[in-house]
BALOZA-442200 format. One line per 10 residues: number of its first residue (from 1); their letters; for each residue y, x, z of C-alpha. Coordinates in pm, 1 decimal, padded with zeros to 6 digits. Layout:
N
NUM	a	Y,X,Z  ...
REM end
This chain:
277
1	ivkakkgdaw	04147.5,08219.5,11185.1  04206.4,07912.7,11401.7  03883.6,07715.0,11428.9  03976.8,07350.5,11477.7  03832.1,07017.9,11373.1  03944.2,06784.6,11651.8  04256.1,06704.6,11847.9  04627.0,06682.6,11790.7  04850.3,06901.3,11577.6  05207.4,06989.9,11526.4
11	ieaggqqita	05356.8,07193.6,11246.7  05697.4,07354.9,11245.9  05837.1,07495.1,10920.8  06191.9,07555.7,10811.8  06326.1,07422.2,11141.1  06146.2,07087.6,11106.1  05881.8,06998.1,11362.7  05618.3,06739.3,11274.0  05379.7,06614.8,11542.2  05066.5,06411.3,11480.5
21	ersgavwhit	04774.4,06271.9,11680.3  04426.5,06180.2,11566.2  04215.4,05891.2,11686.5  03870.8,05905.2,11532.9  03926.0,05974.8,11163.9  04280.7,05833.3,11159.0  04595.9,06044.5,11194.6  04930.8,05909.1,11310.9  05262.1,06095.6,11295.5  05446.5,06069.7,11626.8
31	aplqtaadda	05757.9,06282.5,11556.2  06019.1,06301.8,11416.5  05929.8,05933.0,11369.4  05636.7,05706.3,11445.4  05455.9,05637.4,11118.6  05115.1,05630.7,10952.1  04992.7,05967.0,10826.8  04803.7,06079.5,10519.6  04465.9,06144.4,10680.5  04346.3,06359.8,10391.1
41	afdeiltrvs	04654.4,06583.6,10410.0  04603.1,06663.8,10779.3  04228.2,06707.8,10737.3  04295.3,06944.9,10447.2  04523.6,07157.3,10666.9  04250.2,07191.7,10929.2  03986.8,07269.8,10668.5  04199.3,07533.0,10495.1  04295.2,07701.4,10821.7  03939.0,07692.6,10955.3
51	naristfvhe	03803.8,07847.6,10633.8  04085.8,08097.8,10583.4  04001.6,08467.4,10554.3  04223.3,08755.6,10656.3  04337.1,08968.6,10362.8  04449.9,09275.4,10558.0  04485.7,09380.9,10920.8  04830.5,09532.3,10977.3  04861.0,09610.0,11350.6  04555.4,09593.9,11576.6
61	iptaanmdem	04759.4,09576.6,11898.3  05113.7,09480.0,11796.0  05418.8,09567.9,11999.5  05722.7,09347.2,12042.5  05893.2,09560.9,11778.1  05604.2,09497.4,11537.2  05627.4,09122.7,11596.0  05999.5,09131.9,11529.0  05959.2,09343.8,11215.9  05697.2,09109.2,11071.3
71	glatgdefvh	05904.5,08795.1,11137.7  05671.4,08680.3,11414.2  05904.0,08698.2,11713.3  05943.4,08367.9,11896.9  06186.6,08150.0,11704.9  06170.6,08359.9,11386.9  05837.7,08229.3,11256.0  05820.7,08081.4,10906.3  05551.2,07835.0,11016.9  05409.1,07758.9,11359.8
81	lslqigedke	05089.7,07552.8,11361.9  04983.4,07433.7,11706.5  04654.2,07255.5,11770.7  04526.7,07076.0,12078.9  04148.8,07073.2,12064.6  03891.8,06861.3,12243.7  03918.4,06642.5,12550.3  04082.3,06918.2,12755.0  04336.9,06972.1,12473.2  04295.0,07347.1,12459.7
91	ekhlflgakq	04589.4,07491.0,12265.7  04557.8,07719.1,11962.5  04856.5,07862.2,11775.7  04891.2,08015.2,11430.5  05220.6,08180.8,11336.8  05327.2,08279.0,10985.3  05596.9,08542.2,10957.7  05769.3,08730.2,10676.9  05670.2,08664.9,10317.3  05491.2,08935.3,10118.7
101	dqgdhfafds	05415.4,08985.8,09750.5  05265.6,08685.4,09565.7  05347.0,08448.8,09850.3  05127.9,08610.6,10117.2  05260.0,08612.2,10473.6  05219.2,08818.0,10786.7  05039.5,08607.6,11047.0  04934.4,08603.6,11409.8  04668.8,08393.6,11582.8  04723.4,08341.9,11955.7
111	grkpifvids	04348.4,08376.2,12011.0  04334.0,08726.9,11856.9  04526.3,09051.2,11905.0  04602.6,09182.3,11551.5  04879.9,09099.7,11309.9  04722.9,09032.8,10972.2  04808.3,08905.8,10623.4  04711.5,08554.7,10512.0  04718.1,08470.2,10141.9  04938.0,08216.5,09966.9
121	tvvrylvksl	04656.1,07970.9,09891.1  04643.7,07887.4,10262.1  05018.2,07910.4,10319.7  05101.3,07636.2,10069.6  04892.8,07384.2,10265.5  05093.0,07461.1,10579.2  05438.9,07433.6,10422.2  05457.2,07055.0,10418.8  05752.9,06821.7,10451.7  05737.7,06498.6,10648.3
131	ddlrdrqpfe	05707.3,06299.5,10325.3  05415.0,06518.3,10216.1  05224.5,06416.0,10529.1  05305.9,06044.8,10538.3  05066.7,05773.3,10425.6  05161.5,05682.8,10067.9  04929.5,05382.3,10055.2  05059.5,05183.3,10355.3  04875.1,04863.6,10260.1  04532.9,05017.3,10196.1
141	rlkegvqgid	04388.7,04957.6,10542.4  04471.5,04586.8,10529.2  04229.5,04502.4,10249.7  03900.5,04464.0,10435.9  04033.8,04244.5,10714.0  04214.2,03979.7,10506.8  04089.1,03625.3,10568.9  04365.7,03436.1,10389.6  04651.9,03486.1,10144.8  04973.1,03288.5,10100.2
151	lvvagetrfr	05178.1,03394.4,09797.9  05544.8,03295.5,09772.3  05732.0,03389.7,09454.7  06105.1,03326.6,09409.8  06104.4,03113.6,09725.5  05823.7,02881.2,09612.0  05466.0,02882.7,09736.5  05241.3,02966.5,09442.7  04910.3,02929.0,09624.9  04731.7,02954.6,09956.8
161	aqrdstgigw	04376.0,03083.5,09973.2  04123.6,03152.6,10245.5  03781.2,03310.6,10260.4  03488.7,03071.7,10220.1  03194.2,03047.7,10459.4  03023.7,03347.8,10296.8  03319.1,03573.9,10374.1  03306.5,03698.8,10015.2  03439.1,03413.6,09802.4  03762.8,03216.2,09823.6
171	lltypldrqa	03884.7,02858.0,09860.6  04230.0,02734.7,09762.3  04396.2,02528.4,10032.9  04704.5,02480.4,09814.9  04709.4,02329.1,09562.4  04399.8,02125.7,09640.0  04310.4,02038.1,09279.6  04215.5,02396.0,09200.3  03905.5,02611.5,09231.1  03962.4,02973.5,09325.9
181	ndwrlndllt	03891.4,03263.1,09091.4  03720.1,03496.1,09338.8  03742.4,03803.5,09118.7  04113.9,03767.3,09056.1  04199.6,03715.3,09423.8  03995.3,04020.5,09520.8  04172.2,04210.5,09243.9  04506.2,04111.9,09397.2  04403.5,04267.6,09728.7  04287.7,04579.4,09545.4
191	alaqlrvedf	04625.6,04605.7,09369.9  04798.8,04580.3,09707.4  04570.9,04840.9,09864.8  04637.1,05079.9,09577.3  05014.9,05029.5,09580.4  05149.9,05382.2,09613.7  05483.6,05483.3,09761.8  05701.8,05682.6,09524.1  05970.4,05750.8,09783.4  06043.6,05670.3,10147.5
201	vadaedilsl	06395.9,05531.0,10122.3  06469.9,05401.2,10473.1  06329.4,05437.0,10823.8  06430.4,05309.2,11164.6  06311.8,05331.3,11522.9  06222.1,04960.8,11523.6  06221.2,04657.8,11296.2  06551.6,04520.0,11423.0  06729.4,04847.2,11345.3  06607.9,04859.2,10984.9
211	nvvdygfasp	06875.2,04772.0,10726.8  06683.5,04543.6,10491.4  06983.2,04362.5,10341.3  07110.1,04658.4,10137.6  06774.8,04675.6,09958.8  06759.5,04306.7,09864.7  06517.7,04181.5,10130.2  06749.3,03900.4,10238.6  06592.8,03705.8,09947.1  06271.2,03882.5,09844.7
221	qlrmvlhmga	06130.7,03788.0,09505.8  05777.3,03813.5,09645.2  05638.8,03748.0,09989.7  05270.1,03772.4,10064.8  05132.3,03653.8,10397.3  04799.3,03813.2,10480.6  04606.5,03624.5,10747.2  04388.8,03875.7,10932.7  04209.2,03639.8,11171.8  04257.8,03569.7,11542.5
231	gesvfvevve	04603.5,03434.3,11464.6  04732.1,03769.9,11332.3  04932.6,03777.8,11009.2  05092.9,04061.8,10813.3  05393.6,03992.9,10590.3  05443.0,04198.6,10273.9  05766.6,04171.4,10074.7  05859.6,04316.5,09735.6  06202.5,04306.2,09571.4  06373.6,04439.4,09263.1
241	sqgavyarra	06724.3,04555.5,09345.3  06973.2,04775.3,09159.0  06715.1,04884.0,08902.9  06449.0,04983.6,09158.0  06152.4,04805.8,09316.1  06107.8,04821.4,09693.6  05829.6,04706.5,09923.8  05792.7,04671.2,10297.3  05560.1,04549.9,10567.4  05746.8,04325.7,10807.7
251	dvpaifavpq	05571.0,04494.7,11101.5  05667.5,04849.5,10995.5  06028.0,04980.3,11023.1  06032.3,05142.1,10679.5  06123.2,05061.2,10318.6  05931.3,05210.7,10028.1  06024.1,05263.5,09664.3  05723.0,05159.4,09454.5  05638.3,05154.5,09080.2  05833.8,04918.2,08856.7
261	qslqdlsptl	05526.5,04712.7,08765.8  05450.4,04632.1,09130.9  05612.4,04289.0,09122.1  05404.4,04191.7,08821.6  05083.0,04337.1,08966.4  05125.0,04144.1,09292.5  05234.6,03805.4,09155.2  04949.6,03655.8,08949.6  05009.2,03309.0,08811.5  04829.5,03007.3,08953.3
271	devstlv	04621.9,02985.3,08633.1  04512.8,03345.8,08680.2  04377.3,03292.3,09031.6  04227.7,02945.8,08980.1  04103.3,02674.9,08748.0  04145.7,02298.9,08761.8  03864.8,02117.5,08939.7
REM end
């Protein structure tokens, strides 16, 4: 229907417009807020649309009355998918109109003349909320670049570790009378990378506008400093507050609800990550 594998996209459904841009293989949502996207979700939309087949042709050369009748008049669409393709950002548009039996919808592709019917298996990939399209593993991309870890639990530094000369193993720089358990420190980074958001509970335009106090981040139970090299550090905080567990990246204006066991998974004891020399 709409052949597209590159470029930008925006989806409008139920009055909500979501805009995203792709750089290489990575998608980023730009509206209604600036946030990391679920790359697989956007790629799946493009794949499903590109591979979609028309069930039935309804009107070969539709009139304005036909467009109105089928729910495809401007402003009446159920879904409007817009794609900007290639370096010249050529625009393609797919409109979904009135719903038919078994969830099928009337549809119109701006690059073709007919009104046709598209089946529900494609439609359900286009009817996505903002939360459906956001990155639910916001710490995953940090894993490979980490050169050092400082772990602070309940306000006290539990350990500091840095990569050894091989770039694979670890050395403890605090406390000094310990030898690092390489496997357990790598496992800690894996647990962080796999930490999955259960709910997006707060967002703001910038870090200073984010209300962190109401969620317990004034005194986080866990703070992890990830040293990424070249003087760059990323701060990760996890708290338990009012029966829920929340996490945040200090460089991202968002707060995430995460699984209850997250505090335990991300706070190994000193004995777990090291042995006495």
